[in-house]
Each structure stands twice: as structure tokens, then as C-alpha cells.
Legacy VTK file of the C-alpha trace (Angstrom):
# vtk DataFile Version 3.0
C-alpha trace
ASCII
DATASET POLYDATA
POINTS 86 float
1.859 -1.303 -5.268
4.719 0.045 -3.126
5.876 -3.524 -2.440
6.790 -3.842 -6.081
4.190 -6.632 -6.876
0.660 -7.968 -5.771
0.700 -9.727 -2.506
-1.692 -11.265 -0.177
-3.092 -8.855 2.343
-1.648 -10.515 5.395
1.753 -10.326 3.983
3.933 -7.525 5.470
6.578 -7.321 2.621
8.895 -4.243 2.878
7.926 -1.140 0.725
10.395 -0.579 -2.447
12.498 2.320 -1.631
11.380 3.850 -5.086
7.953 5.224 -3.386
9.847 7.193 -0.979
11.938 8.734 -3.951
8.645 9.620 -5.906
7.338 11.092 -3.045
10.665 13.410 -2.052
11.076 14.475 -5.619
7.549 15.595 -6.185
7.139 17.576 -2.877
3.464 16.817 -2.726
1.356 15.050 -0.412
0.625 11.269 -0.915
-2.928 9.744 -0.626
-2.250 6.303 0.665
-4.719 3.419 -0.905
-4.885 0.022 0.858
-6.627 -2.880 -1.427
-7.104 -6.343 -0.090
-7.108 -7.658 -3.828
-4.499 -10.035 -3.306
-7.404 -12.326 -2.227
-9.042 -12.238 -5.382
-6.137 -12.074 -7.620
-3.039 -13.577 -5.876
0.416 -13.862 -7.526
1.035 -16.583 -9.584
-2.480 -18.211 -9.073
-5.860 -18.368 -10.670
-8.176 -15.144 -10.330
-11.109 -16.074 -7.936
-14.671 -15.240 -8.934
-17.429 -13.410 -7.555
-15.268 -11.914 -4.383
-15.315 -8.483 -3.089
-12.107 -6.437 -3.517
-11.924 -3.777 -0.662
-10.340 -0.204 -1.440
-9.970 2.229 1.435
-8.247 5.421 0.395
-6.648 7.028 3.453
-5.926 10.111 4.846
-3.096 12.045 2.809
0.366 12.071 4.184
1.571 15.616 3.869
4.764 16.686 1.860
8.132 17.440 3.650
8.776 14.263 5.491
12.239 12.626 5.321
12.051 9.979 2.973
12.757 7.118 5.549
10.184 8.481 7.761
7.320 8.971 5.066
8.079 5.130 4.086
7.401 4.211 7.668
4.391 6.151 8.009
3.142 4.704 4.703
3.692 0.967 5.741
1.852 1.502 8.988
-0.878 3.189 7.527
-1.753 1.112 4.733
-0.906 -2.299 6.885
-3.025 -1.265 9.941
-6.084 -0.490 7.169
-5.444 -3.811 5.548
-5.853 -5.364 8.946
-9.049 -3.483 9.494
-10.515 -4.462 6.300
-9.667 -8.029 6.110
LINES 1 87
86 0 1 2 3 4 5 6 7 8 9 10 11 12 13 14 15 16 17 18 19 20 21 22 23 24 25 26 27 28 29 30 31 32 33 34 35 36 37 38 39 40 41 42 43 44 45 46 47 48 49 50 51 52 53 54 55 56 57 58 59 60 61 62 63 64 65 66 67 68 69 70 71 72 73 74 75 76 77 78 79 80 81 82 83 84 85
């Protein structure tokens, strides 16, 4: 989780810089994944049974972006997808 922990899907917690460091060091494309499991397994609360978790595999982000630009693109892509699947 690039936010550093599980969050509710409507929360817009800034992503941690570690994800951009990994992207920059590996010099490979990143395949973002949006997951709304925060509704089913919220942080510090009981897991809810019989709920559906939606996982969206998004278009890859090509290698070579500046790490700050990558972080902006990643956040926008994942949060836009979470808006669509919720």
C-alpha cells in the first residue's frame, strides 16, 4: 500500500516517498493496482464478512519519469480508479 497502511477507499492520504524511490531505483515500469478492500477490512476495525473486494489493474506507468512526477501520476491514477469502482 503506497499510503503506508490500509485506508478507506474515499480517503486521500498522500503516498509515501518510498514507492517513488523503488520506481526510480528499479528503472522499470510500474503497474498500479487500485483495491477497495478498506471497506471490507478497515484499519483497526473488524473485518466484514460476505463483502466483495474490487481489484483494478491499471495501465502501466513507463519507466523514466522524475520520481515526483511519478508519484503524482500514480496517486491520480489510483485515486481516480477508486472513485470509479466505489
